[in-house]
C-alpha positions in Angstrom: 1.2 -0.5 -40.8 1.6 3.3 -40.7 2.8 5.5 -37.9 2.5 9.2 -37.0 -0.9 10.8 -36.6 -2.6 8.4 -39.0 -4.7 5.6 -37.6 -2.7 2.6 -36.9 -4.2 -0.8 -37.6 -2.6 -4.2 -38.0 -3.6 -5.3 -41.5 -2.3 -8.8 -41.3 -1.7 -11.3 -38.5 1.4 -10.4 -36.5 3.9 -12.4 -34.6 2.8 -12.6 -30.9 5.7 -10.6 -29.6 5.2 -7.9 -32.3 1.5 -7.8 -31.6 1.9 -7.5 -27.9 4.7 -5.0 -28.1 2.6 -2.9 -30.6 -0.5 -2.7 -28.4 1.5 -2.2 -25.2 3.1 0.8 -26.8 -0.3 2.5 -27.3 -2.1 4.4 -24.6 -5.9 3.8 -24.1 -6.4 7.4 -25.1 -4.6 6.8 -28.4 -6.6 3.6 -29.0 -9.9 5.3 -28.3 -9.1 8.4 -30.4 -8.1 6.3 -33.4 -11.1 4.0 -33.1 -8.8 1.0 -33.0 -11.7 -1.2 -32.0 -13.4 -1.3 -35.4 -14.9 -4.7 -36.2 -12.2 -5.9 -38.6 -9.4 -5.0 -36.3 -11.1 -6.6 -33.3 -11.6 -9.7 -35.4 -7.8 -9.8 -36.2 -7.0 -9.4 -32.5 -9.6 -12.1 -31.5 -8.2 -14.5 -34.1 -4.7 -14.0 -32.9 -5.8 -14.6 -29.3 -7.4 -17.9 -30.4 -4.3 -19.0 -32.2 -2.1 -18.1 -29.2 -4.4 -20.0 -26.9 -4.5 -23.1 -29.2 -0.7 -23.1 -29.5 -0.5 -22.8 -25.7 -2.8 -25.7 -25.1 -1.0 -27.8 -27.7 2.4 -27.1 -26.0 0.9 -27.8 -22.6 -0.3 -31.2 -23.8 3.1 -32.0 -25.2 4.8 -30.9 -22.0 2.5 -33.0 -19.9 3.9 -36.1 -21.7 7.5 -35.3 -20.8 8.8 -37.5 -18.0 10.9 -34.8 -16.2 8.2 -32.0 -16.3 7.7 -31.9 -12.6 11.4 -31.4 -12.0 11.6 -28.7 -14.6 8.7 -26.8 -13.2 10.0 -27.1 -9.6 13.3 -25.5 -10.8 11.2 -22.6 -12.1 9.2 -22.2 -8.9 12.1 -20.8 -7.0 12.9 -17.1 -6.6 11.0 -14.6 -8.6 8.2 -16.7 -10.1 6.6 -15.8 -13.4 2.9 -15.8 -13.0 2.5 -17.3 -16.5 4.0 -20.5 -15.1 1.1 -20.7 -12.6 -1.4 -20.3 -15.4 0.3 -23.2 -17.3 0.3 -25.3 -14.1 -3.4 -24.8 -13.8 -3.9 -26.4 -17.3 -1.8 -29.5 -16.5 -3.2 -32.9 -15.7 -4.3 -33.6 -12.1 -1.4 -35.9 -11.2 1.1 -33.3 -12.1 -0.7 -30.6 -10.1 -0.7 -33.1 -7.1 3.0 -33.5 -7.5 3.5 -29.8 -7.5 1.1 -29.1 -4.6 3.8 -28.6 -1.9 5.4 -26.0 -4.1 2.0 -24.3 -4.8 1.2 -24.2 -1.1 4.6 -22.6 -0.4 4.0 -19.9 -2.9 0.4 -19.4 -1.9 1.1 -18.7 1.8 2.9 -15.5 0.9 0.2 -12.9 0.3 1.1 -11.4 -3.1 -0.3 -11.3 -6.6 0.4 -15.0 -7.0 -1.8 -16.1 -4.0 -5.0 -16.1 -6.0 -3.4 -17.9 -8.9 -2.2 -20.6 -6.5 -5.7 -20.9 -5.0 -7.1 -21.2 -8.5 -4.7 -24.0 -9.3 -5.8 -25.9 -6.1 -9.5 -25.3 -6.7 -9.1 -26.6 -10.3 -8.3 -30.0 -8.7 -10.8 -32.7 -7.8 -12.9 -31.5 -4.8 -13.2 -35.0 -3.2 -9.5 -35.5 -3.4 -8.9 -32.1 -1.9 -11.4 -32.8 1.0 -9.4 -35.9 1.8 -5.8 -34.7 1.3 -5.3 -30.9 1.3 -5.1 -30.8 5.1 -2.1 -33.1 5.2 -0.3 -31.1 2.5 -0.9 -27.7 4.2 -0.9 -28.4 8.0 2.8 -27.5 8.4 1.9 -23.9 7.4 -0.2 -23.4 10.5 2.7 -24.2 12.8 4.0 -20.7 12.2 0.8 -19.3 13.8 0.7 -16.6 11.1 -2.5 -14.6 10.8 -2.0 -14.0 7.1 -1.5 -17.8 6.4 -4.6 -18.7 8.4 -6.6 -16.1 6.5 -5.4 -17.3 3.1 -6.2 -20.9 3.9 -9.5 -20.1 5.5 -10.5 -18.5 2.2 -9.3 -21.6 0.3 -10.9 -24.1 2.7 -14.2 -22.3 2.6 -14.2 -23.0 -1.1 -13.5 -26.7 -0.6 -15.6 -27.8 2.3 -17.2 -26.7 5.6 -15.4 -29.5 7.4 -12.0 -28.1 6.4 -12.9 -24.6 7.3 -14.2 -25.7 10.7 -11.1 -27.7 11.4 -8.9 -24.7 10.6 -11.2 -22.4 12.7 -10.8 -24.8 15.7 -7.0 -24.8 15.3 -7.1 -21.0 15.1 -9.1 -20.7 18.3 -6.3 -22.8 20.0 -3.6 -20.4 18.9 -1.5 -18.2 21.3 -1.7 -15.4 18.7 -4.7 -13.1 19.3 -5.1 -12.3 15.6 -5.1 -15.9 14.6 -7.8 -16.7 17.3 -9.8 -13.9 15.8 -10.0 -15.8 12.5 -11.4 -18.8 14.2 -13.9 -16.6 16.1 -15.0 -14.8 13.0 -15.6 -18.2 11.3 -17.8 -19.4 14.1 -19.6 -16.1 14.4 -20.5 -16.2 10.7 -21.5 -19.9 10.9 -23.9 -19.2 13.7 -25.7 -16.6 11.7 -26.3 -18.9 8.7 
Protein backbone atom coordinates (compact mmCIF):
# COMPACT_ATOMS: atom_id res chain seq x y z
CA UNK A 1 0.00 0.00 0.00
CA UNK A 2 1.47 3.37 -0.92
CA UNK A 3 1.13 6.65 0.91
CA UNK A 4 1.52 10.31 0.08
CA UNK A 5 -0.52 11.91 -2.67
CA UNK A 6 -0.98 8.67 -4.56
CA UNK A 7 -4.24 6.79 -4.34
CA UNK A 8 -4.28 4.42 -1.38
CA UNK A 9 -5.95 1.05 -1.82
CA UNK A 10 -5.68 -2.06 0.25
CA UNK A 11 -4.47 -4.63 -2.27
CA UNK A 12 -4.82 -7.69 -0.07
CA UNK A 13 -6.96 -8.63 2.91
CA UNK A 14 -5.78 -6.84 6.03
CA UNK A 15 -5.94 -7.74 9.68
CA UNK A 16 -9.11 -6.27 11.23
CA UNK A 17 -7.22 -3.81 13.44
CA UNK A 18 -5.06 -2.66 10.56
CA UNK A 19 -8.05 -2.30 8.24
CA UNK A 20 -10.05 -0.31 10.77
CA UNK A 21 -7.09 1.86 11.76
CA UNK A 22 -6.29 2.50 8.11
CA UNK A 23 -9.78 3.65 7.15
CA UNK A 24 -10.34 5.57 10.37
CA UNK A 25 -7.23 7.59 9.59
CA UNK A 26 -8.70 8.78 6.29
CA UNK A 27 -11.13 11.66 5.99
CA UNK A 28 -14.28 11.37 3.86
CA UNK A 29 -12.87 14.08 1.65
CA UNK A 30 -9.70 12.03 1.07
CA UNK A 31 -11.72 8.91 0.36
CA UNK A 32 -13.92 10.74 -2.15
CA UNK A 33 -11.03 12.47 -3.93
CA UNK A 34 -9.11 9.25 -4.31
CA UNK A 35 -12.11 7.30 -5.52
CA UNK A 36 -11.54 4.73 -2.86
CA UNK A 37 -14.91 3.21 -3.51
CA UNK A 38 -13.97 1.53 -6.78
CA UNK A 39 -15.59 -1.83 -7.26
CA UNK A 40 -12.58 -4.03 -6.43
CA UNK A 41 -11.74 -2.06 -3.27
CA UNK A 42 -15.37 -2.17 -2.19
CA UNK A 43 -15.36 -5.93 -2.74
CA UNK A 44 -12.28 -6.30 -0.52
CA UNK A 45 -13.95 -4.27 2.22
CA UNK A 46 -17.19 -6.20 1.82
CA UNK A 47 -15.37 -9.55 2.00
CA UNK A 48 -13.50 -8.43 5.12
CA UNK A 49 -16.77 -7.39 6.77
CA UNK A 50 -18.30 -10.78 6.02
CA UNK A 51 -15.26 -12.58 7.46
CA UNK A 52 -15.37 -10.44 10.60
CA UNK A 53 -19.10 -11.07 11.02
CA UNK A 54 -18.65 -14.82 10.51
CA UNK A 55 -15.85 -14.89 13.08
CA UNK A 56 -17.98 -12.90 15.50
CA UNK A 57 -20.91 -15.28 15.12
CA UNK A 58 -18.63 -18.30 15.55
CA UNK A 59 -17.18 -16.80 18.72
CA UNK A 60 -20.62 -15.90 20.08
CA UNK A 61 -21.75 -19.48 19.50
CA UNK A 62 -18.72 -20.82 21.38
CA UNK A 63 -19.21 -18.31 24.20
CA UNK A 64 -22.86 -19.25 24.54
CA UNK A 65 -21.75 -22.78 25.46
CA UNK A 66 -19.53 -21.60 28.35
CA UNK A 67 -21.09 -22.29 31.76
CA UNK A 68 -19.91 -19.04 33.39
CA UNK A 69 -20.81 -16.71 30.54
CA UNK A 70 -23.54 -14.81 32.42
CA UNK A 71 -21.17 -14.10 35.32
CA UNK A 72 -18.46 -12.94 32.92
CA UNK A 73 -20.84 -10.63 31.08
CA UNK A 74 -22.26 -9.22 34.33
CA UNK A 75 -18.73 -8.25 35.40
CA UNK A 76 -18.40 -6.31 32.14
CA UNK A 77 -21.76 -4.56 32.53
CA UNK A 78 -20.45 -2.39 35.36
CA UNK A 79 -18.99 1.08 34.96
CA UNK A 80 -18.24 2.33 31.48
CA UNK A 81 -19.91 -0.27 29.28
CA UNK A 82 -18.57 -0.98 25.83
CA UNK A 83 -21.47 -0.78 23.38
CA UNK A 84 -20.01 -3.72 21.45
CA UNK A 85 -20.83 -5.93 24.42
CA UNK A 86 -24.50 -5.01 24.01
CA UNK A 87 -24.37 -5.99 20.34
CA UNK A 88 -22.92 -9.34 21.40
CA UNK A 89 -25.62 -9.85 24.03
CA UNK A 90 -28.29 -9.28 21.39
CA UNK A 91 -26.90 -12.26 19.44
CA UNK A 92 -26.89 -14.62 22.42
CA UNK A 93 -29.54 -17.29 23.03
CA UNK A 94 -32.80 -16.27 24.70
CA UNK A 95 -32.08 -17.92 28.05
CA UNK A 96 -28.85 -15.94 28.46
CA UNK A 97 -30.62 -12.67 27.58
CA UNK A 98 -33.28 -13.47 30.17
CA UNK A 99 -30.57 -14.03 32.79
CA UNK A 100 -29.07 -10.66 31.88
CA UNK A 101 -32.39 -8.81 31.70
CA UNK A 102 -32.05 -7.07 35.10
CA UNK A 103 -28.66 -5.72 34.01
CA UNK A 104 -30.01 -4.62 30.63
CA UNK A 105 -32.93 -2.81 32.27
CA UNK A 106 -30.57 -1.05 34.66
CA UNK A 107 -28.44 0.19 31.76
CA UNK A 108 -31.48 1.11 29.64
CA UNK A 109 -33.07 3.37 32.24
CA UNK A 110 -30.21 5.85 31.87
CA UNK A 111 -30.91 7.84 28.74
CA UNK A 112 -27.68 7.68 26.79
CA UNK A 113 -26.33 6.08 23.63
CA UNK A 114 -26.85 2.62 25.08
CA UNK A 115 -30.59 3.00 25.75
CA UNK A 116 -31.59 2.09 22.20
CA UNK A 117 -29.20 -0.86 22.14
CA UNK A 118 -30.75 -2.19 25.34
CA UNK A 119 -34.24 -1.75 23.91
CA UNK A 120 -33.11 -3.65 20.82
CA UNK A 121 -31.82 -6.50 22.99
CA UNK A 122 -35.14 -6.71 24.81
CA UNK A 123 -37.15 -6.49 21.60
CA UNK A 124 -35.10 -9.34 20.13
CA UNK A 125 -36.62 -11.60 22.77
CA UNK A 126 -39.82 -13.62 22.41
CA UNK A 127 -42.81 -11.21 22.43
CA UNK A 128 -45.12 -13.55 24.28
CA UNK A 129 -42.54 -14.05 27.01
CA UNK A 130 -42.04 -10.29 27.22
CA UNK A 131 -45.79 -9.63 27.47
CA UNK A 132 -45.99 -11.98 30.45
CA UNK A 133 -42.72 -11.12 32.22
CA UNK A 134 -41.17 -7.74 31.36
CA UNK A 135 -43.38 -5.87 33.83
CA UNK A 136 -42.12 -7.86 36.81
CA UNK A 137 -38.52 -7.28 35.75
CA UNK A 138 -38.96 -3.54 35.29
CA UNK A 139 -41.59 -2.36 37.80
CA UNK A 140 -38.95 -1.32 40.38
CA UNK A 141 -37.77 1.36 37.94
CA UNK A 142 -41.10 3.19 38.25
CA UNK A 143 -40.75 3.60 42.02
CA UNK A 144 -38.38 6.51 41.38
CA UNK A 145 -41.16 8.41 39.58
CA UNK A 146 -38.59 9.52 37.01
CA UNK A 147 -40.01 11.16 33.90
CA UNK A 148 -37.12 9.93 31.77
CA UNK A 149 -37.55 6.30 32.86
CA UNK A 150 -41.28 6.40 32.24
CA UNK A 151 -40.65 7.76 28.74
CA UNK A 152 -38.02 5.14 27.93
CA UNK A 153 -40.24 2.30 29.10
CA UNK A 154 -43.35 3.71 27.43
CA UNK A 155 -41.46 3.58 24.14
CA UNK A 156 -40.37 0.00 24.86
CA UNK A 157 -43.79 -1.18 26.02
CA UNK A 158 -45.48 0.38 22.98
CA UNK A 159 -43.30 -1.93 20.90
CA UNK A 160 -44.35 -4.99 22.91
CA UNK A 161 -48.08 -4.66 23.64
CA UNK A 162 -50.90 -2.19 24.16
CA UNK A 163 -51.69 -3.80 27.51
CA UNK A 164 -48.21 -3.02 28.88
CA UNK A 165 -48.36 0.54 27.58
CA UNK A 166 -51.77 1.08 29.11
CA UNK A 167 -50.63 -0.38 32.44
CA UNK A 168 -47.67 2.02 32.50
CA UNK A 169 -49.85 4.96 31.45
CA UNK A 170 -52.27 4.25 34.33
CA UNK A 171 -49.34 4.09 36.74
CA UNK A 172 -48.03 7.37 35.32
CA UNK A 173 -51.40 9.08 35.86
CA UNK A 174 -51.23 8.09 39.54
CA UNK A 175 -47.83 9.74 40.00
CA UNK A 176 -47.18 12.73 42.24
CA UNK A 177 -44.84 14.08 39.57
CA UNK A 178 -46.56 16.31 37.03
CA UNK A 179 -44.14 15.38 34.23
CA UNK A 180 -44.73 11.66 34.79
CA UNK A 181 -48.52 12.20 34.79
CA UNK A 182 -48.12 13.98 31.47
CA UNK A 183 -46.72 10.77 29.92
CA UNK A 184 -49.85 8.90 30.99
CA UNK A 185 -52.08 11.67 29.67
CA UNK A 186 -50.28 11.78 26.33
CA UNK A 187 -50.70 8.02 25.97
CA UNK A 188 -54.46 8.18 26.56
CA UNK A 189 -54.84 11.27 24.36
CA UNK A 190 -53.12 9.47 21.48
CA UNK A 191 -55.06 6.25 22.11
CA UNK A 192 -58.38 8.07 21.91
CA UNK A 193 -57.47 9.49 18.49
CA UNK A 194 -56.79 6.08 16.97
